N, C-alpha and C positions, 0 to 999 in steps of 0.2 A: 351545741350539737344536739340539742333537744327539740329541734324543730324551728319554726319561724318566729316564735315568741309573740304571735298575734293572738289576742283573746278572741274566742269564737264570737262572731256577731259584732265585733268592733273593728276599728281601723288603727288600733294602737296596742302597746304592750302594757300588761298589768304591772302594778308596782311590785307585786310578789315575784313575778317572773324576772323583772329587772334585777331584784335583789339576788335571785338565784344565779343569774348570769354573772353578776359581780363576784359572788362567792366562787363560782366555777373558774372564772378568770384568775382570781387571786391564787387559788389552789394550784392551777396550772403553772402560774408564774413561779411559785415557790418550787414546784417540782422541776421546772426547767433550770432554775439556779443550781439545783442539786446535781443534775445529770447532763448538763449542757455539753455537747460534743463528746459524749461518752463513746468508748469502744465497747460494743456489746458482743459477748462471746456466747455462741449457741453450741451445746454439745452435739456431736454427730456420731451416728452409728449406721450400720448397714453396709451393703456391698452390691456392686453391679452384677456379680458373678454367682454368688450363692443365694442372695436374697432378692435381688432385682429392684431394690430401691434404697434410698438413704433417708434417714429420719432423725429428728431432733426432739427435744422435750421442752414444752412451754409450761410455765406456771401462771395460771389465770385465776382471777377471782379473789374474794376475801371471805373466808380464809382461802389461801392459795391452794389450788389443786393442780396436779401434774397431768399433762396430756401429751401423748406421743404423736407427732404429725410428720407426714412425708414432706421433704423439702422439694419444692417445685418452682423453678424459675420460669416455667411455661404457663403459669396462671397467676392471678392477682389476689384473689380473696382468700384470707385465712378462714376456714370453717372447721368446726369440730362436731362430733356426734353429740346430740342434744336431746334431752327428754321433751316430749315422748318419742321414743324411737324403737319400733318393734323389730326392725331388721338389722340394727347395729350389732356388730360382733361383740361378744362378751369375753372372748379370750383370743389369744394370738399365739401362733407357733413360733413367733420371734422371741418368746419368753419374756414379754414385757406386759405389765399390768395395764389393762384398758380401763378407761374412765369415761363416763357419759356426763356431759355438762348439764347441770340443773340450775336454771336461773333463780329458782327459789332458795338455793343453798348458798348464794353469795350476796353479801350486803352492798356490793358496789356496782351491780349490774344496772344498766339504764337501757330503756327502749330507744330505738332509733326511729324517729318519726318519718312518715311518708314524705313530709315537706322538707326534710333536712337535705343539706347539700350532699351528704353521703349517700342517701337513697337516690338522689338524682344522678350522682356519679355511677352508682350501681347499674343504672339503666344503659350505660354505655358499654358495659362488658358482660351483661347477663340479661336474660329475660327477667322482668320484675313486675310486681304488682303491689297494690295496697290492700291489705286485709285487716280489718279491725284496727286501723291506724298504725299497723306495723308494716315494715318494708320487707316484702318477701322476694326471694330470688330463686332462680333455677339454672343449674349448670349441667351441661352434658359434656362428657369427656370422650377422648378418641377411642377408648376401648369399649364404648357403648354404655358405660356406667353413668348414673346421674345422681345429683344431690339437690334437695330442695330444703329451704329453711327461711329464716328471717334474720335481719341484722340486729345485733345488740352491741352495747359498749360496756367494757369491763376493764379491770386493771391487769396489765401484764407485768410480772416481776422479771426484771432483766438481771443477768449477771454481767456487770461492767468491770472492765480491767482498769483499775485506778493507778497501778504501777506494774512493773514487770511481773507477770504471773500472780498478781494480787487482785482478788476479786471482791467486789462490793455490790450488794443488791441495790437495785433502784427500780422505780415503778413508772409506768406510763399508761395512759388510757388509750385503748385501741378499739376500733370497730371491727367486728368479725361476724361470721355466719354461725347461727345456731341451727345446725343441720339435723332435722328430725325425720327426713324421708330419703333414704339412699336406696339405689337399685344397682344391680350388676354384681358379679362375683367379686371384683376387686375391692368393692366398698362394703360388702355384706358378709363375706366369707372370713373364717378365722385364719385362712392361709395368708401369711404376711400382713395380718391386720394391724392397722394403727388407728388412732382416734380421729384423724382428719387429715387435711392437706394445708400446708403452709405456703400460700401463694406469695412468691417473692418477685413478681413481675414488675414492670416499669410503670404501671398505671397508679392512679391516686390512692386506691383502696388497698394496695399491697402493704404489708407490714413495714417494709423498709421505707416506703414513701410516707406512711403515717408518722413514723418515728422522725423522719427528716422534717416533715411539715410542722411537727410540734417541737422542733429544735432540740430533740433528744440526741440524735446521732446525725452524721452526715448521710447523704443519699448515695452511699457506696458500700458494697460488700464483696466478699470473696469466699470461695469454697475450694477446698482441696479434697477430692474424693479418692480415698485410698482404695485401690482396686485389686484385681487378681485374687490372691489368697489372703489378703489383708482385709481390714474393715475399718469403718469410721473415717476419720480425717479431721478437717478443720472447716468451720463455718463461722465467719466473723463479720460484723458490721463496723466499718471504719475506713479510713484512708490508708490503703496498703502502700508501703514504702519500699517494697523489694526491688533491688536493681535487677535488670535482665528481663523485665516484663516488656512484651511487644503489644501494640494496640492496633485495633481496627475500629473505625467509627461505627456506632449504632446508626441505623437508618432512621431518619426523622419521620414523624407522623405514622409510626407503626405501633401496633398493640403489644408486640412481643419484643424480645431481644433479637431483632433482625440485624443481620450484617450482610456485607456484600462479598459473597464467595464468588471468585472469578474463574479459578482453574483448579484442577486436581492433577497431581503427578504421581505416577506409580514407579518407584525407583527413580531412574534418571529420565524417564519419558513423561513429558507433559501431554496429557490427553487432548485430543482434538475436540474440544467442547466449546461451543460458542458461549461467551459469558452471558448472553441474553437468556440462556437456559435457566440461570439462577435468579433472574430478575423477579421482583415483586410486581404483581398486577394491581390495577385499581380495584378489582373485585375481591382483593384479599388473598388470592391464590399466589403460588410461587414464593420465592424468597428462601432465606436460610435463617434458622433461629437456633439459639442456644437454649437447651431445655433439660434441666436436671431431673424432671419428672418422666423423662423418656429413658428406658433402659438401654436400648440399642441405638441405631441410627437409621434414618431414612434419607434417600437422595432422589431427586426428580429422575424420572425414568431414563432420559437421554444420558444423564451424567452417570447414573448407576451402571447401566449396561456398558458404557464405555470403560468404566473402571473394572467391571466384572470380566469383560473380554480380554483386557490387557493383563489382568492378574492371572487368568488361566493360561495365557500365552507364555508367561515367564516362570511359572511354577511347575517343576518336574516331579509332581506328587500325584498319585492316583486320587480321584475324587468321585463322589456319588452325590446325586441330587434327589432328595426325597421331600415331597410337598413344598417345593420351591426353596428349600434350604440346602445349600451346597456345603458338604463336609469333606475334608481332606484326610486320607488314610495316613495320618502321621501322628505318632503318640508322644514323641519327645517334647519336653517343656522348652527346649532351646530352639527358638524359631529363627535365629540369626543365620543368614545365608541361604535359608530355604524359602522364606517368604519375604518379599521386598518391603521396605518402608514406603509410606505414602505421605505426601505433602498436600495440605489444603492451602491454597493460595488465596488470601483475602486482600482487600484493599489496604495497602500499607503494611501488611504483616503476613507471615507464613506460620502454619502450625505443622510441626513435624510429628508424624504418628508411627509408632512401632506396630509390628504385626498384631500385638495384643490389643491394639486400639480398633481393629476391624475383624478380629477372630475371637471366638470363645472356645474353651476346652469342654468337650462333651464325653462323658463316660459311656462306653458301649460294651456291655458284658464284661469281659476281662481286659479289654484294651480301651483306648481313648482316641478321639478324633479332634481336629480343629475345624470349626464350622464358621461360616461367614456371619458376622453380626450386623452387617449392613443389608438393607433391603430397598427395593424400588418403592417409591412413595405410593404408586398405584396399588400396591398390595394392601395398603391401609386406606384405600379410596381417598387419598389426599394428593395434592399437587404442590408440595413444598419439601424442602430439605430440613431435617431436624437432627441436630448434633446432640446425642444423648450421653448417658454416663459412660458408655464404652469408649467414646471419643474423648470425653473430658476428664476421665480418671487419671490420677497420678500427675495432675497439673494444678498449679495455682491459677484459678480463673477469677478475674476481677471484673465486676460489673460497676462501672463508674458512671452513674446516672448524672452526676454533676457536670461532667464534661462530655457526655454522650459517646462513650467508648467502652469497648470490652478488651481486656488484656489477658495474657496468659504466659506461662513459662513452665517448663518441666520442673517438678518440685517433689521433694520427699515429704509426703503428707504427715509424717510423724515429726517434722522439724518445726521450730518456732518460726513465726512470721512477724515481720515488723509492721505495726499499724499505728498511724498518727491519730491522736485525739484532739488535734488543733493546737496544742501547746507543746507537744513533744512526742517522740516515738515510743511505743510500748511493744514489748515482745510477748506474743500470745502463743501459748503452747496448745497443741491438739489435746482435746479432752481435759482442758484445764478445769472444766466443770463436769462432774460425773453425770452421765445421762440418766443413770438409774442406780441407786445404791444397791439394788438387788440384782443388777444385770451381771450375768456371767460371761457375756460376750461369746457365748457358744450357741450358734444358731442351730435350730432343730429342723430346718426346712430342707436340708440337703441341697443338691445342685439345682438351681432354678435358672432357666433361660427364657427370655421373652423376645419374640420377634416383632411385637407391636409395642408402641409406646403407651405410657400410662395416662397422661392427662394433657389435654389441649383446651384451654379455657375459652377459646373463641367459639367453640361449638356449643351453642346454647339451645335450649328448648323453651317453648312457651308454657307458662303455668296454666 
């Protein structure tokens, strides 16, 4: 992973470089023997309702340092704030300690050469260039924020479940972004600030793909995002064995976790929406993706307005619309019988949604309202449907890259989940690993609601 191995000006590999590669391969083989087919547990905190994101903690480098990163299935690259960075936030109102990665302070960091396969892969998901023999990248996100940096390789310390709720540390080398130039409020402000973004997409450079390619874990993971007034949940890499999961195929040859959404039903009424409305186009537009980096949800305009009009026709509650957000004058927390359930009909499976999966509660002076958390995609200048945290919360969602499918079921996110390590099933509990020894789990941000999503890694900019 240190480049081509060609000595400058020759057509062969030097003896010294050959020896380095043999040592590297031996060390990797020993590591694989230790953690082959491991079940990796990542601590999870956050909330779609009060915080607007879910985050985990990663331990990187030697000596190991802790970094808090947003969990994002809508992008691929892991990147963390890195020196020198003048605009990186130094504190967070999430009450978590922030940390800036310093390549000079870790003994196991390696440069990723411009000639490496990782750098060539980067060019398929990001703007990239070669500067001083280092592989630079540039990402733009859907909220207008951007990040720029260069690739490095360092050691990730994993918490692996070796028996039911028994954890053992293991290590794996991963390639990630050293992000030294961030722009945009979401990446530079102390408001809900974290140390970076953990891309868990389906492309080669995502962490889950790297772990699988290195025979550390299987290429399958699951999350259960506890929502509403709770927080945290479960985020685990492994073969989930829970009965009751239903699956829909991932669409082939797509960059994201694209699925085939076919219909939407409001109550007992299936909306008159042609399935072609949800289809992906050759230019990358259209389609439906699962994205934990998006707080709310977006639907292509024809589908959204069919849903919106049908919803208003069956709800006998006064409402107001301000700045394209519709809120209902209803203060009770019990939505049963007042707001209908919604069903998303996919190829081969259906997802049943409660009103809390398309509404959020908003405090207004001395009372409260319930407001629509779904928006037309044109409001974010996009032409695709995105299922964010508001839809995915309180469900066990499985991303099975091995078999090209996504599964889900309603689930108590504080319950144990059965995960196979290849030789037997393990029970993994939520927060089996403490996300922070000093975390009080008391968020200081108050009620936060977002009508646009956080990250969409396909939006890139040129360096």
